[in-house]
N, CA, C and O atoms as a GROMACS GRO file, in nm:
protein
  352
    1MET      N    1  -2.331   2.132   0.012
    1MET     CA    2  -2.281   2.021  -0.065
    1MET      C    3  -2.398   1.931  -0.106
    1MET      O    4  -2.495   1.917  -0.031
    2PRO      N    5  -2.388   1.873  -0.222
    2PRO     CA    6  -2.495   1.782  -0.265
    2PRO      C    7  -2.509   1.665  -0.168
    2PRO      O    8  -2.410   1.606  -0.127
    3SER      N    9  -2.631   1.633  -0.134
    3SER     CA   10  -2.655   1.527  -0.036
    3SER      C   11  -2.633   1.387  -0.093
    3SER      O   12  -2.622   1.291  -0.017
    4ASP      N   13  -2.626   1.375  -0.225
    4ASP     CA   14  -2.608   1.244  -0.285
    4ASP      C   15  -2.461   1.202  -0.289
    4ASP      O   16  -2.432   1.088  -0.325
    5LEU      N   17  -2.369   1.289  -0.254
    5LEU     CA   18  -2.227   1.255  -0.253
    5LEU      C   19  -2.190   1.181  -0.126
    5LEU      O   20  -2.233   1.218  -0.016
    6LYS      N   21  -2.110   1.077  -0.142
    6LYS     CA   22  -2.052   1.006  -0.026
    6LYS      C   23  -1.910   1.060  -0.011
    6LYS      O   24  -1.813   0.994  -0.050
    7ALA      N   25  -1.900   1.178   0.046
    7ALA     CA   26  -1.773   1.248   0.055
    7ALA      C   27  -1.755   1.308   0.194
    7ALA      O   28  -1.775   1.428   0.213
    8PRO      N   29  -1.717   1.225   0.294
    8PRO     CA   30  -1.699   1.278   0.429
    8PRO      C   31  -1.589   1.383   0.432
    8PRO      O   32  -1.484   1.367   0.370
    9GLY      N   33  -1.614   1.490   0.506
    9GLY     CA   34  -1.515   1.596   0.520
    9GLY      C   35  -1.515   1.699   0.409
    9GLY      O   36  -1.435   1.792   0.413
   10LEU      N   37  -1.603   1.686   0.310
   10LEU     CA   38  -1.605   1.779   0.198
   10LEU      C   39  -1.663   1.913   0.240
   10LEU      O   40  -1.771   1.920   0.299
   11LYS      N   41  -1.589   2.020   0.211
   11LYS     CA   42  -1.632   2.157   0.238
   11LYS      C   43  -1.605   2.240   0.114
   11LYS      O   44  -1.522   2.204   0.030
   12SER      N   45  -1.676   2.351   0.102
   12SER     CA   46  -1.650   2.442  -0.009
   12SER      C   47  -1.635   2.584   0.043
   12SER      O   48  -1.692   2.621   0.145
   13LYS      N   49  -1.556   2.662  -0.030
   13LYS     CA   50  -1.535   2.802   0.002
   13LYS      C   51  -1.557   2.882  -0.126
   13LYS      O   52  -1.519   2.838  -0.234
   14PRO      N   53  -1.617   3.001  -0.113
   14PRO     CA   54  -1.644   3.080  -0.234
   14PRO      C   55  -1.520   3.152  -0.285
   14PRO      O   56  -1.436   3.197  -0.207
   15ASN      N   57  -1.510   3.162  -0.416
   15ASN     CA   58  -1.410   3.247  -0.480
   15ASN      C   59  -1.473   3.385  -0.501
   15ASN      O   60  -1.594   3.401  -0.488
   16ARG      N   61  -1.392   3.481  -0.532
   16ARG     CA   62  -1.443   3.617  -0.556
   16ARG      C   63  -1.538   3.622  -0.675
   16ARG      O   64  -1.630   3.704  -0.678
   17ASP      N   65  -1.516   3.535  -0.774
   17ASP     CA   66  -1.600   3.537  -0.894
   17ASP      C   67  -1.731   3.459  -0.878
   17ASP      O   68  -1.808   3.447  -0.973
   18GLY      N   69  -1.755   3.406  -0.759
   18GLY     CA   70  -1.879   3.332  -0.734
   18GLY      C   71  -1.865   3.182  -0.746
   18GLY      O   72  -1.952   3.108  -0.700
   19SER      N   73  -1.757   3.134  -0.809
   19SER     CA   74  -1.734   2.990  -0.816
   19SER      C   75  -1.693   2.940  -0.678
   19SER      O   76  -1.675   3.019  -0.586
   20ARG      N   77  -1.677   2.809  -0.664
   20ARG     CA   78  -1.646   2.751  -0.534
   20ARG      C   79  -1.521   2.664  -0.543
   20ARG      O   80  -1.498   2.596  -0.642
   21ARG      N   81  -1.440   2.669  -0.436
   21ARG     CA   82  -1.326   2.579  -0.420
   21ARG      C   83  -1.368   2.466  -0.328
   21ARG      O   84  -1.440   2.488  -0.231
   22LEU      N   85  -1.324   2.346  -0.359
   22LEU     CA   86  -1.359   2.230  -0.278
   22LEU      C   87  -1.238   2.186  -0.196
   22LEU      O   88  -1.124   2.187  -0.244
   23TYR      N   89  -1.265   2.148  -0.071
   23TYR     CA   90  -1.162   2.101   0.021
   23TYR      C   91  -1.214   1.980   0.097
   23TYR      O   92  -1.333   1.966   0.123
   24TRP      N   93  -1.120   1.892   0.132
   24TRP     CA   94  -1.149   1.791   0.233
   24TRP      C   95  -1.090   1.846   0.361
   24TRP      O   96  -0.977   1.895   0.361
   25CYS      N   97  -1.165   1.839   0.471
   25CYS     CA   98  -1.119   1.890   0.601
   25CYS      C   99  -1.119   1.778   0.704
   25CYS      O  100  -1.218   1.705   0.719
   26ALA      N  101  -1.008   1.766   0.773
   26ALA     CA  102  -0.996   1.666   0.879
   26ALA      C  103  -1.080   1.711   0.999
   26ALA      O  104  -1.112   1.829   1.014
   27ARG      N  105  -1.114   1.614   1.085
   27ARG     CA  106  -1.188   1.646   1.207
   27ARG      C  107  -1.104   1.738   1.295
   27ARG      O  108  -0.984   1.717   1.312
   28SER      N  109  -1.168   1.839   1.350
   28SER     CA  110  -1.094   1.940   1.428
   28SER      C  111  -1.029   1.880   1.553
   28SER      O  112  -0.921   1.922   1.592
   29ASP      N  113  -1.094   1.782   1.616
   29ASP     CA  114  -1.033   1.722   1.736
   29ASP      C  115  -0.905   1.648   1.701
   29ASP      O  116  -0.811   1.647   1.781
   30LEU      N  117  -0.900   1.586   1.584
   30LEU     CA  118  -0.779   1.515   1.545
   30LEU      C  119  -0.670   1.611   1.497
   30LEU      O  120  -0.552   1.584   1.516
   31VAL      N  121  -0.709   1.721   1.436
   31VAL     CA  122  -0.611   1.824   1.399
   31VAL      C  123  -0.546   1.879   1.525
   31VAL      O  124  -0.425   1.898   1.529
   32LYS      N  125  -0.626   1.905   1.628
   32LYS     CA  126  -0.571   1.954   1.756
   32LYS      C  127  -0.478   1.851   1.819
   32LYS      O  128  -0.384   1.887   1.890
   33ALA      N  129  -0.504   1.723   1.792
   33ALA     CA  130  -0.420   1.617   1.848
   33ALA      C  131  -0.294   1.594   1.764
   33ALA      O  132  -0.208   1.515   1.802
   34GLY      N  133  -0.283   1.664   1.650
   34GLY     CA  134  -0.160   1.654   1.571
   34GLY      C  135  -0.175   1.597   1.432
   34GLY      O  136  -0.076   1.582   1.361
   35TYR      N  137  -0.297   1.564   1.391
   35TYR     CA  138  -0.314   1.507   1.256
   35TYR      C  139  -0.281   1.611   1.150
   35TYR      O  140  -0.322   1.727   1.160
   36ARG      N  141  -0.208   1.570   1.049
   36ARG     CA  142  -0.174   1.654   0.935
   36ARG      C  143  -0.193   1.574   0.807
   36ARG      O  144  -0.161   1.455   0.805
   37PRO      N  145  -0.243   1.634   0.704
   37PRO     CA  146  -0.277   1.774   0.683
   37PRO      C  147  -0.418   1.804   0.732
   37PRO      O  148  -0.506   1.717   0.726
   38PRO      N  149  -0.442   1.926   0.779
   38PRO     CA  150  -0.576   1.959   0.825
   38PRO      C  151  -0.675   1.978   0.710
   38PRO      O  152  -0.794   1.950   0.726
   39THR      N  153  -0.628   2.025   0.596
   39THR     CA  154  -0.714   2.042   0.478
   39THR      C  155  -0.638   2.002   0.353
   39THR      O  156  -0.515   2.011   0.347
   40VAL      N  157  -0.713   1.957   0.253
   40VAL     CA  158  -0.656   1.923   0.123
   40VAL      C  159  -0.745   1.984   0.015
   40VAL      O  160  -0.866   1.960   0.013
   41ARG      N  161  -0.686   2.063  -0.072
   41ARG     CA  162  -0.761   2.123  -0.183
   41ARG      C  163  -0.790   2.016  -0.286
   41ARG      O  164  -0.701   1.940  -0.324
   42LEU      N  165  -0.915   2.010  -0.331
   42LEU     CA  166  -0.956   1.912  -0.432
   42LEU      C  167  -0.974   1.985  -0.565
   42LEU      O  168  -1.056   2.076  -0.574
   43PRO      N  169  -0.900   1.946  -0.668
   43PRO     CA  170  -0.904   2.020  -0.794
   43PRO      C  171  -1.014   1.976  -0.890
   43PRO      O  172  -1.002   1.996  -1.011
   44TYR      N  173  -1.118   1.917  -0.840
   44TYR     CA  174  -1.225   1.864  -0.923
   44TYR      C  175  -1.349   1.951  -0.911
   44TYR      O  176  -1.363   2.029  -0.816
   45GLY      N  177  -1.440   1.937  -1.009
   45GLY     CA  178  -1.562   2.015  -1.006
   45GLY      C  179  -1.685   1.929  -0.987
   45GLY      O  180  -1.690   1.815  -1.033
   46LEU      N  181  -1.784   1.984  -0.919
   46LEU     CA  182  -1.910   1.911  -0.896
   46LEU      C  183  -1.996   1.902  -1.022
   46LEU      O  184  -2.085   1.818  -1.031
   47ASP      N  185  -1.968   1.988  -1.119
   47ASP     CA  186  -2.050   1.988  -1.240
   47ASP      C  187  -2.011   1.878  -1.339
   47ASP      O  188  -2.086   1.850  -1.432
   48ASP      N  189  -1.897   1.817  -1.319
   48ASP     CA  190  -1.848   1.710  -1.406
   48ASP      C  191  -1.874   1.575  -1.339
   48ASP      O  192  -1.830   1.553  -1.227
   49PRO      N  193  -1.945   1.482  -1.408
   49PRO     CA  194  -1.971   1.351  -1.346
   49PRO      C  195  -1.843   1.278  -1.305
   49PRO      O  196  -1.840   1.214  -1.200
   50ALA      N  197  -1.738   1.287  -1.386
   50ALA     CA  198  -1.612   1.223  -1.350
   50ALA      C  199  -1.551   1.292  -1.228
   50ALA      O  200  -1.491   1.226  -1.142
   51GLY      N  201  -1.565   1.423  -1.220
   51GLY     CA  202  -1.515   1.497  -1.106
   51GLY      C  203  -1.584   1.456  -0.977
   51GLY      O  204  -1.519   1.448  -0.873
   52ARG      N  205  -1.712   1.430  -0.984
   52ARG     CA  206  -1.787   1.386  -0.864
   52ARG      C  207  -1.734   1.253  -0.812
   52ARG      O  208  -1.722   1.234  -0.691
   53VAL      N  209  -1.703   1.162  -0.904
   53VAL     CA  210  -1.646   1.033  -0.864
   53VAL      C  211  -1.510   1.053  -0.799
   53VAL      O  212  -1.479   0.990  -0.698
   54LEU      N  213  -1.428   1.141  -0.857
   54LEU     CA  214  -1.296   1.167  -0.801
   54LEU      C  215  -1.305   1.237  -0.665
   54LEU      O  216  -1.223   1.210  -0.577
   55ILE      N  217  -1.402   1.324  -0.648
   55ILE     CA  218  -1.423   1.390  -0.519
   55ILE      C  219  -1.457   1.286  -0.412
   55ILE      O  220  -1.399   1.286  -0.304
   56GLU      N  221  -1.551   1.199  -0.445
   56GLU     CA  222  -1.588   1.094  -0.349
   56GLU      C  223  -1.469   1.007  -0.314
   56GLU      O  224  -1.444   0.978  -0.197
   57ALA      N  225  -1.394   0.964  -0.416
   57ALA     CA  226  -1.279   0.876  -0.392
   57ALA      C  227  -1.174   0.945  -0.306
   57ALA      O  228  -1.120   0.884  -0.213
   58ALA      N  229  -1.144   1.071  -0.336
   58ALA     CA  230  -1.043   1.144  -0.259
   58ALA      C  231  -1.088   1.161  -0.114
   58ALA      O  232  -1.009   1.140  -0.021
   59CYS      N  233  -1.213   1.200  -0.094
   59CYS     CA  234  -1.263   1.221   0.043
   59CYS      C  235  -1.265   1.090   0.122
   59CYS      O  236  -1.228   1.089   0.239
   60LEU      N  237  -1.308   0.983   0.060
   60LEU     CA  238  -1.311   0.854   0.130
   60LEU      C  239  -1.169   0.807   0.167
   60LEU      O  240  -1.148   0.754   0.276
   61ARG      N  241  -1.072   0.827   0.076
   61ARG     CA  242  -0.934   0.788   0.104
   61ARG      C  243  -0.876   0.873   0.217
   61ARG      O  244  -0.817   0.820   0.311
   62LEU      N  245  -0.893   1.004   0.208
   62LEU     CA  246  -0.839   1.093   0.311
   62LEU      C  247  -0.904   1.067   0.447
   62LEU      O  248  -0.837   1.072   0.550
   63GLN      N  249  -1.034   1.041   0.447
   63GLN     CA  250  -1.104   1.011   0.572
   63GLN      C  251  -1.050   0.882   0.633
   63GLN      O  252  -1.029   0.874   0.754
   64ALA      N  253  -1.029   0.780   0.550
   64ALA     CA  254  -0.977   0.653   0.599
   64ALA      C  255  -0.836   0.669   0.656
   64ALA      O  256  -0.805   0.611   0.760
   65GLU      N  257  -0.752   0.748   0.589
   65GLU     CA  258  -0.617   0.772   0.641
   65GLU      C  259  -0.621   0.844   0.775
   65GLU      O  260  -0.545   0.812   0.866
   66MET      N  261  -0.711   0.942   0.786
   66MET     CA  262  -0.724   1.015   0.912
   66MET      C  263  -0.770   0.922   1.024
   66MET      O  264  -0.716   0.927   1.135
   67LEU      N  265  -0.869   0.839   0.996
   67LEU     CA  266  -0.920   0.748   1.099
   67LEU      C  267  -0.817   0.643   1.136
   67LEU      O  268  -0.810   0.603   1.252
   68GLN      N  269  -0.738   0.598   1.040
   68GLN     CA  270  -0.631   0.502   1.072
   68GLN      C  271  -0.528   0.568   1.162
   68GLN      O  272  -0.483   0.509   1.260
   69TRP      N  273  -0.492   0.692   1.130
   69TRP     CA  274  -0.399   0.766   1.216
   69TRP      C  275  -0.455   0.776   1.358
   69TRP      O  276  -0.382   0.756   1.455
   70SER      N  277  -0.581   0.806   1.368
   70SER     CA  278  -0.646   0.821   1.499
   70SER      C  279  -0.644   0.690   1.577
   70SER      O  280  -0.621   0.690   1.698
   71ALA      N  281  -0.669   0.581   1.510
   71ALA     CA  282  -0.674   0.451   1.577
   71ALA      C  283  -0.537   0.406   1.626
   71ALA      O  284  -0.528   0.330   1.723
   72HIS      N  285  -0.432   0.450   1.560
   72HIS     CA  286  -0.297   0.402   1.594
   72HIS      C  287  -0.208   0.512   1.647
   72HIS      O  288  -0.085   0.500   1.644
   73ARG      N  289  -0.267   0.619   1.697
   73ARG     CA  290  -0.190   0.732   1.750
   73ARG      C  291  -0.091   0.685   1.855
   73ARG      O  292  -0.127   0.616   1.950
   74GLY      N  293   0.035   0.725   1.836
   74GLY     CA  294   0.137   0.694   1.935
   74GLY      C  295   0.190   0.552   1.929
   74GLY      O  296   0.270   0.514   2.014
   75GLN      N  297   0.148   0.475   1.833
   75GLN     CA  298   0.194   0.337   1.821
   75GLN      C  299   0.270   0.322   1.690
   75GLN      O  300   0.242   0.394   1.594
   76PRO      N  301   0.366   0.231   1.685
   76PRO     CA  302   0.434   0.206   1.558
   76PRO      C  303   0.333   0.159   1.453
   76PRO      O  304   0.230   0.100   1.487
   77ASP      N  305   0.362   0.186   1.330
   77ASP     CA  306   0.275   0.146   1.220
   77ASP      C  307   0.268  -0.007   1.213
   77ASP      O  308   0.370  -0.073   1.193
   78ALA      N  309   0.149  -0.062   1.230
   78ALA     CA  310   0.130  -0.207   1.233
   78ALA      C  311   0.162  -0.272   1.098
   78ALA      O  312   0.192  -0.391   1.092
   79ARG      N  313   0.155  -0.195   0.989
   79ARG     CA  314   0.185  -0.251   0.857
   79ARG      C  315   0.333  -0.277   0.842
   79ARG      O  316   0.373  -0.361   0.761
   80PHE      N  317   0.418  -0.206   0.919
   80PHE     CA  318   0.561  -0.219   0.910
   80PHE      C  319   0.616  -0.246   1.049
   80PHE      O  320   0.660  -0.153   1.117
   81PRO      N  321   0.614  -0.371   1.092
   81PRO     CA  322   0.648  -0.403   1.231
   81PRO      C  323   0.790  -0.366   1.270
   81PRO      O  324   0.818  -0.351   1.389
   82TRP      N  325   0.880  -0.350   1.176
   82TRP     CA  326   1.018  -0.316   1.210
   82TRP      C  327   1.032  -0.168   1.243
   82TRP      O  328   1.133  -0.129   1.301
   83VAL      N  329   0.933  -0.084   1.208
   83VAL     CA  330   0.941   0.058   1.241
   83VAL      C  331   0.924   0.072   1.392
   83VAL      O  332   0.827   0.024   1.449
   84GLY      N  333   1.017   0.138   1.454
   84GLY     CA  334   1.011   0.158   1.597
   84GLY      C  335   1.074   0.045   1.677
   84GLY      O  336   1.084   0.054   1.799
   85ALA      N  337   1.118  -0.062   1.610
   85ALA     CA  338   1.181  -0.173   1.679
   85ALA      C  339   1.320  -0.130   1.725
   85ALA      O  340   1.388  -0.053   1.657
   86SER      N  341   1.362  -0.178   1.839
   86SER     CA  342   1.494  -0.140   1.890
   86SER      C  343   1.603  -0.194   1.799
   86SER      O  344   1.592  -0.303   1.742
   87GLY      N  345   1.709  -0.117   1.786
   87GLY     CA  346   1.822  -0.160   1.704
   87GLY      C  347   1.807  -0.127   1.558
   87GLY      O  348   1.891  -0.168   1.478
   88ARG      N  349   1.706  -0.056   1.520
   88ARG     CA  350   1.690  -0.020   1.378
   88ARG      C  351   1.684   0.126   1.361
   88ARG      O  352   1.670   0.175   1.249
   0.00000   0.00000   0.00000
């Protein structure tokens, strides 16, 4: 992967024709702990400047969601205090 990208979790896999598919991959320890989805296919290309921006944005968002899940594992969602409250 290009070193100038700020895209945590970005991985690529080869296609039969030599092109590459891009994926964001969650940390394996968190996948084992139950985090889903473990991978997300990214439909953007590294050769397009706009695609590079979208790759970075998608990876940063997915990474943040994964880390938020990790920080609040087993606890009700703090953004919605009524979730998990008794009587609801």
